[in-house]
Backbone as ProteinMPNN parsed JSONL, in Angstrom:
{"seq_chain_A": "XXXXXXXXXXXXXXXXXXXXXXXXXXXXXXXXXXXXXXXXXXXXXXXXXXXXXXXXXXXXXXXXXXXXXXXXXXXXXXXXXXXXXXXXXXXXXXXXXXXXXXXXXXXXXXXXXXXXXXXXXXXXXXXXXXXXXXXXXXXXXXXXXXXXXXXXXXXXXXXXXXXXXXX", "coords_chain_A": {"N_chain_A": [[60.674, -28.889, -214.115], [61.921, -32.042, -213.827], [63.997, -34.388, -211.941], [65.784, -37.442, -211.393], [67.474, -40.229, -209.628], [68.977, -43.279, -209.558], [69.822, -46.698, -207.967], [71.631, -49.617, -208.591], [69.342, -52.059, -208.612], [70.548, -54.733, -207.612], [72.172, -53.57, -205.553], [70.535, -52.074, -203.879], [68.789, -54.59, -203.044], [70.714, -55.851, -201.366], [71.368, -54.177, -199.705], [68.947, -54.051, -197.92], [68.436, -56.668, -197.095], [70.974, -57.599, -195.74], [72.401, -57.271, -192.702], [74.855, -54.935, -192.438], [76.206, -53.704, -190.701], [79.392, -54.446, -188.794], [80.009, -54.743, -186.516], [79.289, -53.583, -183.29], [78.927, -50.972, -180.934], [78.709, -50.1, -177.579], [78.021, -47.54, -174.874], [78.101, -46.552, -171.615], [76.343, -48.536, -170.59], [73.95, -50.192, -169.044], [72.712, -53.231, -168.063], [69.997, -55.941, -167.485], [69.4, -59.33, -166.186], [66.25, -61.348, -165.586], [64.147, -63.057, -164.159], [60.895, -64.121, -164.32], [59.778, -61.763, -164.356], [61.589, -60.833, -161.849], [64.322, -58.937, -161.053], [67.496, -60.201, -161.439], [69.793, -60.179, -161.539], [72.223, -57.236, -162.015], [74.324, -55.58, -164.449], [76.537, -53.32, -164.947], [78.493, -51.096, -167.228], [81.251, -49.21, -168.801], [81.726, -49.484, -171.076], [80.684, -51.347, -173.796], [80.762, -54.091, -176.169], [80.538, -55.742, -179.984], [81.707, -57.916, -181.891], [81.982, -58.075, -185.175], [79.631, -60.358, -187.232], [79.272, -62.233, -185.19], [77.68, -63.065, -183.055], [78.041, -64.417, -180.83], [79.178, -63.85, -178.725], [79.971, -60.999, -175.886], [81.507, -58.371, -175.072], [83.175, -56.652, -172.675], [85.425, -53.932, -172.421], [86.322, -52.032, -170.98], [85.968, -52.891, -168.39], [83.42, -53.989, -166.106], [80.696, -54.203, -163.597], [78.848, -56.488, -161.723], [75.996, -56.778, -160.251], [74.414, -58.744, -158.202], [71.023, -59.875, -156.878], [68.844, -60.949, -154.301], [65.554, -62.97, -153.987], [64.2, -60.272, -152.755], [64.422, -58.333, -153.438], [67.34, -57.314, -152.546], [70.554, -56.464, -152.376], [73.2, -58.715, -152.741], [75.445, -59.923, -153.741], [78.459, -58.609, -155.253], [80.275, -58.488, -158.352], [83.149, -57.581, -159.853], [85.487, -56.162, -162.458], [88.282, -55.526, -164.484], [87.992, -56.101, -167.355], [85.902, -58.022, -169.251], [84.056, -60.986, -170.973], [81.036, -61.897, -171.876], [80.391, -64.846, -172.355], [77.77, -65.559, -174.655], [76.247, -67.736, -175.92], [77.103, -69.921, -173.942], [76.314, -68.896, -171.202], [78.042, -67.895, -170.319], [80.224, -66.138, -167.991], [83.424, -64.425, -168.521], [85.81, -63.039, -166.297], [88.449, -61.004, -165.667], [91.322, -59.681, -164.64], [91.852, -58.132, -161.731], [89.997, -59.06, -160.294], [87.284, -58.957, -158.079], [84.933, -59.992, -156.07], [82.191, -59.368, -153.572], [80.644, -60.27, -150.873], [77.558, -58.932, -149.48], [76.401, -59.434, -147.214], [77.666, -60.736, -144.995], [80.236, -59.627, -145.346], [82.539, -60.639, -146.683], [85.445, -60.506, -148.801], [86.349, -61.687, -152.124], [89.677, -61.991, -154.388], [91.03, -62.609, -157.399], [92.92, -63.003, -160.504], [91.526, -64.097, -162.38], [88.08, -65.324, -163.126], [85.676, -67.23, -163.9], [81.938, -67.343, -164.427], [79.161, -68.944, -164.366], [76.196, -68.499, -165.355], [73.743, -69.898, -165.665], [73.903, -72.193, -163.806], [74.522, -70.168, -161.671], [76.951, -70.233, -160.619], [80.284, -69.754, -159.74], [83.996, -70.077, -160.749], [87.603, -69.942, -160.186], [90.041, -70.837, -161.594], [92.991, -70.095, -160.672], [95.046, -68.34, -158.484], [93.706, -67.34, -155.438], [92.641, -65.064, -153.473], [90.422, -64.512, -149.952], [89.354, -62.339, -148.34], [88.231, -61.863, -144.486], [86.118, -60.538, -142.148], [87.531, -61.517, -139.78], [89.509, -63.206, -140.703], [91.806, -64.301, -143.169], [92.473, -66.182, -145.674], [94.118, -68.065, -148.404], [94.588, -70.054, -151.657], [95.102, -71.886, -154.617], [93.104, -72.362, -156.002], [89.22, -71.931, -156.988], [85.764, -73.05, -156.05], [82.242, -71.943, -156.265], [79.569, -70.193, -154.926], [77.31, -67.906, -156.881], [76.619, -66.235, -155.314], [78.307, -66.229, -153.09], [78.163, -67.317, -151.109], [78.487, -69.561, -150.002], [81.833, -71.454, -150.452], [84.601, -73.51, -152.042], [88.047, -73.926, -151.517], [90.73, -74.964, -152.957], [93.67, -76.295, -151.895], [94.304, -74.51, -149.879], [95.611, -71.879, -147.382], [95.325, -70.312, -144.45], [94.79, -67.525, -142.553], [94.133, -66.489, -138.971], [93.041, -64.986, -136.205], [94.186, -66.084, -132.798], [91.874, -66.004, -129.911], [93.732, -65.804, -126.557], [93.267, -68.116, -123.586]], "CA_chain_A": [[61.687, -29.667, -214.497], [62.308, -33.318, -212.878], [64.7, -35.152, -211.571], [65.977, -38.817, -210.922], [68.573, -40.881, -209.284], [68.64, -44.669, -208.298], [70.685, -47.739, -207.616], [71.431, -50.692, -208.899], [68.427, -53.5, -208.148], [70.957, -55.878, -206.382], [72.65, -52.779, -204.211], [69.252, -51.739, -203.316], [68.702, -55.798, -202.1], [71.939, -56.532, -200.534], [71.07, -53.031, -198.18], [67.692, -54.246, -197.308], [68.526, -57.656, -196.826], [71.959, -57.92, -195.064], [73.037, -56.552, -191.806], [76.281, -54.253, -193.089], [77.521, -53.486, -189.486], [80.55, -55.152, -188.181], [80.051, -54.572, -184.752], [78.092, -52.946, -182.443], [79.834, -50.632, -179.573], [77.904, -49.349, -176.854], [78.624, -46.751, -173.568], [77.488, -46.062, -170.143], [75.564, -49.755, -170.399], [73.151, -51.312, -167.698], [71.929, -54.815, -168.394], [69.493, -56.901, -166.153], [69.014, -60.249, -166.166], [65.408, -61.242, -164.715], [63.223, -63.9, -164.076], [59.589, -64.13, -163.728], [59.549, -60.388, -163.64], [62.126, -60.281, -160.632], [65.686, -58.719, -161.481], [68.552, -61.18, -160.739], [71.476, -59.746, -161.743], [72.327, -56.167, -163.368], [75.364, -55.874, -165.174], [76.753, -51.971, -165.624], [79.824, -51.073, -167.646], [81.419, -48.136, -169.536], [81.895, -50.083, -172.68], [80.302, -52.911, -174.418], [81.129, -54.22, -177.456], [80.323, -57.31, -180.057], [82.305, -57.533, -183.142], [81.898, -58.893, -186.524], [78.854, -60.868, -187.377], [79.696, -63.148, -184.279], [76.885, -62.732, -181.641], [77.891, -65.595, -179.244], [79.796, -62.857, -177.23], [79.981, -59.317, -175.782], [83.116, -57.741, -174.84], [83.422, -55.405, -171.771], [87.056, -53.996, -172.616], [87.024, -51.261, -170.078], [85.707, -53.459, -166.825], [82.264, -54.019, -165.737], [80.511, -54.701, -162.341], [77.414, -56.938, -161.795], [75.375, -56.606, -158.446], [73.121, -60.038, -157.434], [69.889, -59.547, -156.138], [68.381, -61.896, -153.901], [64.229, -62.326, -154.295], [63.437, -59.291, -152.098], [65.522, -57.477, -154.222], [68.432, -56.926, -151.981], [72.465, -56.715, -153.394], [73.572, -60.281, -151.869], [77.051, -59.799, -153.743], [79.122, -57.742, -156.088], [81.519, -59.028, -159.019], [83.632, -56.579, -160.666], [86.904, -56.849, -162.836], [89.083, -54.784, -165.327], [88.042, -56.697, -168.377], [85.212, -59.121, -169.28], [83.754, -61.323, -171.902], [79.896, -62.652, -172.071], [79.691, -65.666, -174.073], [76.184, -65.966, -174.652], [75.767, -68.84, -176.122], [76.798, -70.668, -172.789], [75.893, -68.399, -170.613], [79.302, -67.912, -168.992], [81.014, -64.577, -167.958], [85.103, -64.689, -168.182], [86.18, -61.881, -165.334], [89.731, -61.028, -166.292], [92.24, -58.324, -163.908], [91.944, -57.549, -160.409], [88.35, -59.778, -160.036], [86.799, -58.739, -156.543], [83.755, -60.472, -155.714], [81.727, -59.224, -152.404], [79.423, -60.869, -150.076], [77.065, -57.732, -148.593], [75.361, -59.984, -146.307], [78.63, -61.288, -144.266], [81.425, -58.528, -145.371], [83.861, -61.406, -147.283], [85.779, -60.726, -150.355], [87.488, -62.378, -153.09], [90.029, -61.247, -154.985], [91.595, -63.188, -157.916], [93.571, -62.655, -161.891], [90.442, -64.525, -163.828], [86.918, -65.684, -162.836], [84.33, -67.347, -164.669], [81.217, -67.238, -163.402], [78.157, -69.516, -165.109], [74.709, -68.012, -165.069], [72.961, -71.03, -165.913], [74.4, -73.013, -162.58], [75.127, -69.707, -160.428], [78.459, -71.035, -160.24], [81.6, -69.153, -159.98], [84.91, -71.231, -160.778], [88.853, -69.784, -160.549], [91.845, -71.8, -161.721], [94.246, -68.733, -160.555], [95.341, -67.74, -157.133], [92.283, -66.597, -154.719], [92.363, -64.729, -152.136], [89.412, -64.555, -149.518], [89.368, -61.578, -146.539], [87.133, -61.771, -143.745], [86.682, -59.507, -141.178], [88.537, -62.224, -138.827], [90.606, -64.138, -141.216], [92.767, -64.054, -144.707], [92.268, -67.594, -146.659], [94.576, -68.113, -149.725], [94.309, -70.796, -152.54], [95.332, -71.568, -156.09], [91.608, -72.087, -156.783], [87.867, -71.819, -156.12], [84.252, -73.05, -156.425], [81.752, -70.832, -155.262], [78.112, -69.876, -155.64], [77.395, -66.755, -157.101], [76.178, -65.126, -154.092], [79.61, -66.114, -152.495], [77.546, -67.468, -149.5], [79.437, -70.681, -149.633], [82.831, -71.943, -151.605], [85.441, -74.297, -151.945], [89.066, -73.52, -151.866], [91.916, -75.83, -152.814], [95.38, -75.736, -151.622], [93.927, -73.052, -149.132], [96.398, -71.77, -146.44], [94.182, -69.508, -143.617], [95.526, -66.539, -141.039], [93.596, -65.998, -138.622], [93.318, -64.599, -134.815], [93.114, -67.079, -131.703], [91.831, -65.714, -128.604], [94.27, -66.544, -125.544], [92.166, -68.336, -122.514]], "C_chain_A": [[62.057, -30.628, -213.289], [63.548, -33.857, -213.026], [64.952, -36.358, -211.086], [67.211, -39.308, -210.555], [68.288, -42.291, -208.924], [69.986, -45.688, -208.708], [70.405, -48.937, -207.948], [70.362, -51.623, -207.946], [69.317, -54.162, -206.952], [71.529, -55.199, -205.295], [71.466, -52.748, -203.124], [68.933, -53.383, -202.438], [69.295, -56.049, -201.322], [71.478, -55.235, -199.58], [69.822, -53.215, -197.53], [67.463, -55.704, -196.767], [69.307, -58.492, -195.793], [72.08, -56.675, -193.82], [74.341, -56.019, -192.375], [76.719, -53.756, -192.008], [78.136, -54.73, -189.564], [80.582, -55.691, -187.188], [79.157, -53.564, -184.513], [79.276, -52.749, -181.201], [78.774, -49.914, -179.156], [78.314, -48.513, -175.525], [77.586, -46.564, -172.988], [76.249, -47.202, -170.549], [74.867, -50.011, -169.087], [72.124, -52.321, -168.45], [71.423, -55.592, -167.67], [68.847, -58.125, -166.852], [67.95, -60.803, -165.176], [64.623, -62.871, -165.264], [61.851, -64.174, -163.406], [59.292, -62.729, -163.388], [60.331, -59.633, -162.101], [63.647, -60.551, -161.416], [66.499, -59.431, -160.742], [69.715, -60.517, -160.855], [71.178, -58.274, -162.554], [73.939, -55.636, -163.211], [75.478, -54.023, -165.546], [78.222, -51.647, -166.184], [79.934, -49.588, -168.57], [81.861, -48.107, -170.741], [81.362, -51.309, -172.928], [80.421, -52.926, -175.723], [81.007, -55.646, -178.412], [80.882, -56.989, -181.582], [82.125, -58.308, -184.058], [80.29, -59.398, -186.547], [78.325, -62.049, -186.296], [78.82, -62.442, -182.796], [77.006, -63.555, -180.428], [78.678, -64.736, -178.126], [79.814, -61.497, -177.15], [81.109, -59.182, -174.681], [83.038, -56.472, -173.865], [84.73, -54.977, -171.655], [87.307, -52.954, -171.902], [86.699, -51.932, -168.717], [84.309, -53.394, -166.934], [82.244, -54.151, -164.217], [78.672, -55.234, -162.41], [77.207, -56.973, -160.378], [74.111, -58.222, -158.897], [72.503, -59.793, -156.834], [69.31, -60.981, -155.348], [66.412, -61.71, -153.894], [63.635, -60.898, -153.618], [64.268, -58.144, -152.805], [66.521, -56.547, -153.707], [70.138, -57.417, -152.583], [72.637, -57.961, -152.263], [75.258, -60.665, -152.446], [77.491, -59.22, -154.991], [80.239, -58.781, -156.943], [81.73, -57.741, -160.072], [85.366, -57.073, -160.968], [86.96, -55.807, -164.055], [88.612, -54.839, -166.888], [86.739, -57.641, -168.301], [84.591, -59.481, -171.009], [82.305, -61.747, -171.574], [79.688, -63.677, -173.113], [78.095, -66.043, -173.62], [75.471, -67.137, -174.95], [75.773, -69.862, -174.858], [76.711, -70.156, -172.102], [77.131, -68.308, -169.279], [79.869, -66.491, -169.135], [82.566, -64.961, -167.43], [85.392, -63.291, -167.219], [87.818, -61.948, -165.57], [90.574, -59.677, -165.372], [91.616, -57.951, -162.812], [90.149, -57.784, -160.095], [88.265, -59.534, -158.606], [84.853, -59.281, -156.97], [83.421, -60.564, -154.212], [80.841, -59.523, -151.873], [78.784, -59.542, -149.457], [76.72, -58.547, -147.877], [76.709, -60.309, -145.139], [79.785, -60.541, -144.588], [82.569, -59.835, -146.1], [84.126, -60.997, -148.635], [86.585, -61.691, -151.109], [88.058, -61.674, -153.897], [90.923, -62.444, -155.733], [92.073, -62.682, -159.217], [92.018, -62.787, -162.512], [89.524, -65.393, -162.731], [86.382, -66.168, -163.986], [83.139, -67.82, -164.266], [79.622, -67.761, -164.625], [76.976, -69.116, -164.854], [73.714, -68.802, -164.595], [72.708, -71.739, -164.145], [74.637, -72.383, -161.213], [76.382, -70.241, -159.982], [79.467, -70.309, -160.505], [83.034, -70.303, -159.784], [86.247, -70.227, -160.998], [90.094, -70.621, -161.01], [93.221, -70.709, -161.226], [93.866, -68.589, -159.056], [94.036, -67.129, -156.911], [92.956, -66.031, -153.295], [90.821, -64.015, -151.534], [89.646, -63.592, -148.287], [88.281, -61.543, -145.904], [87.387, -61.23, -142.601], [87.578, -60.346, -139.838], [89.39, -63.3, -139.395], [90.501, -63.89, -142.791], [93.043, -65.563, -145.398], [92.798, -67.19, -147.898], [94.576, -69.533, -150.453], [94.761, -70.704, -153.805], [93.971, -72.012, -157.159], [90.46, -72.1, -156.406], [86.594, -72.371, -156.868], [83.429, -72.307, -155.674], [80.68, -70.493, -155.817], [78.298, -68.487, -155.74], [77.114, -65.608, -156.207], [77.4, -65.011, -152.753], [78.975, -66.634, -151.001], [78.091, -69.248, -148.98], [80.383, -71.256, -150.813], [83.633, -72.95, -150.991], [86.838, -73.617, -152.305], [90.202, -74.524, -152.064], [93.072, -75.667, -152.771], [95.399, -75.016, -151.002], [95.172, -73.246, -147.967], [95.452, -70.24, -145.536], [95.495, -68.861, -142.84], [94.615, -65.941, -140.393], [93.723, -65.948, -136.669], [92.782, -65.724, -133.897], [93.576, -66.242, -130.388], [92.93, -66.232, -127.479], [93.211, -66.494, -124.351], [93.317, -68.528, -121.047]], "O_chain_A": [[62.384, -30.276, -212.156], [64.157, -33.829, -214.095], [64.25, -36.554, -210.094], [68.163, -38.825, -211.168], [67.44, -42.538, -208.067], [70.875, -45.46, -209.528], [69.303, -49.456, -207.77], [70.564, -51.843, -206.751], [69.022, -54.18, -205.757], [71.571, -55.747, -204.194], [71.428, -53.194, -201.977], [68.853, -53.327, -201.211], [68.762, -56.537, -200.325], [71.201, -55.626, -198.447], [69.599, -52.517, -196.54], [66.47, -55.966, -196.089], [68.924, -59.484, -195.174], [71.891, -55.471, -193.996], [75.004, -56.926, -192.879], [77.814, -53.216, -192.163], [77.743, -55.759, -190.115], [81.019, -56.798, -186.874], [78.469, -52.885, -185.275], [80.068, -53.541, -180.69], [78.022, -49.252, -179.871], [79.268, -49.105, -175.021], [76.447, -46.428, -173.434], [75.161, -46.699, -170.828], [75.545, -49.974, -168.06], [71.123, -52.157, -169.148], [72.23, -56.197, -166.965], [68.035, -58.081, -167.776], [68.313, -60.872, -164.002], [64.611, -63.487, -166.33], [61.7, -64.402, -162.206], [58.68, -62.428, -162.364], [60.035, -58.612, -161.481], [64.091, -61.531, -162.014], [66.396, -59.426, -159.515], [70.548, -60.472, -159.949], [70.302, -58.086, -163.399], [74.557, -55.377, -162.178], [74.651, -53.484, -166.281], [79.15, -52.004, -165.459], [78.943, -48.969, -168.958], [82.276, -47.152, -171.398], [81.63, -52.283, -172.225], [80.225, -51.931, -176.422], [81.31, -56.69, -177.834], [80.55, -56.027, -182.273], [82.096, -59.491, -183.72], [79.596, -58.74, -185.772], [77.27, -62.666, -186.438], [79.188, -61.673, -181.908], [76.373, -63.489, -179.375], [78.729, -64.972, -176.919], [79.696, -60.792, -178.153], [81.377, -59.863, -173.691], [82.844, -55.352, -174.338], [85.377, -55.564, -170.789], [88.491, -52.619, -171.937], [87.295, -51.389, -167.787], [83.879, -52.729, -167.877], [83.272, -54.211, -163.543], [77.685, -54.675, -162.888], [78.057, -57.157, -159.507], [73.271, -58.39, -159.781], [72.99, -59.312, -155.811], [69.414, -62.049, -155.95], [65.911, -60.588, -153.816], [62.556, -60.492, -154.05], [64.575, -57.08, -152.267], [66.691, -55.393, -154.102], [70.587, -58.466, -153.045], [72.186, -57.964, -151.117], [76.067, -61.392, -151.871], [76.702, -59.411, -155.916], [80.904, -59.653, -156.384], [80.926, -57.144, -160.787], [86.146, -57.788, -160.338], [85.946, -55.317, -164.55], [88.775, -53.865, -167.623], [86.508, -58.061, -167.167], [84.602, -58.701, -171.961], [82.443, -62.152, -170.42], [79.138, -63.609, -174.212], [77.548, -66.575, -172.654], [74.411, -67.517, -174.453], [74.784, -70.558, -174.626], [77.265, -70.921, -171.312], [77.158, -68.51, -168.065], [79.947, -65.847, -170.181], [82.888, -65.541, -166.393], [84.966, -62.307, -167.824], [88.344, -63.059, -165.639], [90.161, -58.564, -165.699], [90.601, -57.293, -163.04], [89.318, -56.933, -159.777], [89.204, -59.918, -157.909], [84.009, -58.972, -157.811], [83.966, -61.407, -153.5], [79.827, -59.022, -152.358], [79.627, -58.934, -148.797], [76.441, -57.487, -147.318], [76.322, -59.817, -144.08], [80.67, -60.95, -143.838], [83.712, -59.591, -145.714], [83.285, -61.074, -149.53], [87.434, -62.41, -150.582], [87.441, -60.715, -154.361], [91.524, -63.232, -155.003], [91.603, -61.548, -159.305], [91.408, -61.842, -163.014], [89.986, -65.988, -161.758], [86.583, -65.59, -165.054], [83.225, -68.879, -163.644], [79.18, -67.01, -165.496], [76.628, -69.538, -163.751], [73.009, -68.661, -163.596], [71.662, -71.756, -163.496], [74.839, -72.955, -160.142], [76.585, -70.647, -158.838], [79.645, -70.141, -161.711], [83.1, -71.155, -158.897], [86.132, -69.569, -162.032], [91.063, -70.82, -160.277], [94.363, -70.858, -161.661], [92.75, -68.685, -158.546], [93.354, -66.56, -157.763], [93.585, -66.58, -152.391], [90.141, -63.248, -152.216], [90.121, -64.077, -147.261], [87.259, -61.23, -146.515], [88.465, -61.282, -142.009], [88.212, -59.678, -139.021], [89.915, -64.17, -138.7], [89.558, -63.465, -143.458], [94.239, -65.825, -145.528], [92.305, -66.261, -148.538], [94.558, -70.401, -149.58], [94.885, -69.575, -154.28], [93.827, -72.018, -158.382], [90.414, -72.321, -155.196], [86.401, -72.189, -158.071], [83.74, -71.983, -154.528], [80.598, -70.426, -157.043], [79.091, -67.839, -155.057], [77.329, -64.405, -156.354], [77.47, -64.187, -151.84], [79.424, -66.246, -149.923], [78.024, -69.83, -147.898], [79.924, -71.509, -151.927], [83.546, -73.294, -149.812], [86.881, -72.832, -153.252], [90.618, -74.931, -150.979], [93.634, -74.91, -153.563], [96.439, -74.36, -151.07], [95.641, -74.34, -147.653], [95.044, -69.283, -146.193], [96.616, -69.305, -142.594], [94.113, -64.931, -140.886], [94.379, -66.751, -136.006], [91.664, -66.239, -133.923], [94.669, -65.915, -129.925], [92.983, -67.458, -127.574], [92.511, -65.53, -124.038], [92.857, -68.73, -119.923]]}, "name": "protein", "num_of_chains": 1, "seq": "XXXXXXXXXXXXXXXXXXXXXXXXXXXXXXXXXXXXXXXXXXXXXXXXXXXXXXXXXXXXXXXXXXXXXXXXXXXXXXXXXXXXXXXXXXXXXXXXXXXXXXXXXXXXXXXXXXXXXXXXXXXXXXXXXXXXXXXXXXXXXXXXXXXXXXXXXXXXXXXXXXXXXXX"}
């Protein structure tokens, strides 16, 4: 005895030709950006999603941490936030909520509510209040421009508190 079943040809063609997924969700991700075989950035996140057919951005709804490496594979700085969006078309990461940038080489830490990280130019910008804490200084301002490794920066409308030795 033989049995068979079939689907209309139009349904088979649609399934074969179109991506029928409306979105993608990945958990416990580790993402690397490299150049000429050298890892430049490592991003970890508990969750990453892409909604709909639009692949121009990836969302990190539960936050992320990015580690930036020098040519000797030493961590130079780290960036973390409660929420992030990677705009892949313009290579820009938007970090929102409890944003922290740490320079591992000199012990400086930057805190802000929102930060933009442009990967092509390796620059970070914040147009909201910022605070930089160093071992001997505390600087605040209303905006900032900095290199992604946080070894040089400009603070706008800044104020500083630091200790002065009595001589």
